[in-house]
C-alpha positions as CSV (number, residue, x, y, z in Angstrom):
1,M,4.8,-63.0,-25.7
2,A,1.9,-64.6,-27.6
3,K,-1.1,-65.9,-25.6
4,V,-1.6,-69.6,-25.9
5,E,-5.3,-70.5,-26.3
6,G,-5.2,-74.2,-25.4
7,I,-4.2,-77.5,-26.6
8,T,-6.4,-79.8,-28.6
9,I,-5.6,-83.5,-29.0
10,E,-7.6,-85.7,-31.2
11,L,-7.8,-89.3,-30.4
12,G,-9.3,-91.9,-32.8
13,F,-11.1,-94.9,-31.3
14,D,-12.7,-97.8,-33.1
15,D,-16.0,-99.2,-31.8
16,K,-14.3,-101.9,-29.7
17,S,-12.1,-99.4,-28.0
18,K,-15.1,-97.3,-27.2
19,L,-16.9,-100.3,-25.7
20,K,-13.8,-101.1,-23.6
21,L,-13.7,-97.5,-22.3
22,R,-17.4,-97.6,-21.4
23,A,-16.8,-100.9,-19.5
24,I,-13.9,-99.4,-17.6
25,A,-15.9,-96.3,-16.7
26,K,-18.8,-98.5,-15.4
27,H,-16.4,-100.5,-13.2
28,V,-14.6,-97.4,-11.9
29,G,-17.9,-96.0,-10.7
30,A,-18.7,-99.2,-8.9
31,L,-15.3,-99.3,-7.4
32,A,-15.7,-95.7,-6.2
33,D,-19.0,-96.7,-4.5
34,E,-17.4,-99.7,-2.8
35,L,-14.5,-97.6,-1.6
36,D,-16.9,-95.0,-0.1
37,K,-18.8,-97.8,1.6
38,I,-15.5,-99.0,3.2
39,D,-14.6,-95.5,4.3
40,N,-17.9,-95.2,6.1
41,L,-17.6,-98.5,8.0
42,K,-17.7,-98.2,11.8
43,E,-15.4,-100.3,13.9
44,C,-17.0,-102.5,16.6
45,E,-16.1,-101.1,20.0
46,A,-16.1,-104.6,21.5
47,C,-13.8,-106.5,19.1
48,G,-12.5,-104.1,16.5
49,S,-14.1,-105.9,13.6
50,Y,-15.6,-104.1,10.6
51,N,-17.7,-107.2,9.7
52,T,-21.1,-105.6,10.5
53,V,-24.7,-106.1,9.2
54,T,-27.4,-103.5,9.1
55,E,-30.9,-104.6,10.2
56,T,-34.1,-102.6,9.5
57,L,-37.3,-103.2,11.4
58,A,-40.4,-101.8,9.5
59,D,-44.1,-101.8,10.1
60,G,-45.7,-104.7,8.2
61,E,-48.7,-102.6,7.0
62,T,-47.3,-99.2,6.4
63,R,-43.7,-100.3,5.6
64,E,-42.6,-97.3,7.8
65,V,-39.1,-97.9,9.2
66,I,-39.4,-98.3,13.0
67,S,-35.7,-98.8,13.7
68,V,-32.4,-99.4,12.1
69,F,-29.3,-100.9,13.8
70,K,-26.0,-102.3,13.0
71,K,-24.7,-105.4,14.6
72,C,-21.2,-106.9,14.6
73,D,-21.3,-110.2,12.8
74,D,-18.3,-111.4,14.7
75,C,-19.2,-110.8,18.4
76,G,-22.9,-109.7,18.2
77,N,-22.3,-106.3,19.7
78,E,-24.8,-103.7,18.5
79,L,-23.3,-100.5,17.1
80,P,-25.0,-97.2,17.7
81,T,-27.1,-95.8,14.8
82,R,-29.7,-93.1,14.4
83,L,-32.7,-92.7,12.1
84,E,-32.5,-89.6,9.9
85,G,-34.4,-86.7,11.5
86,S,-34.1,-88.2,15.0
87,D,-32.2,-86.5,17.9
């Protein structure tokens, strides 16, 4: 039996088609980022909502982050968070 090397398909695109494909690729990347963000949402233990906001408190002079916390926008419950490197 003969060994098959591979299949090559040549596609010809005009300039408009290339621009359209680039636009699709850009939006697919943004969609993937948004879906990852949704996957990482934490449910509020008090009301079950995913409608949360993240608040960051930083030192006014050094701009060093002092604390970060997430709060449920629906009921005001604070969700647990940790700063990187903290125990």
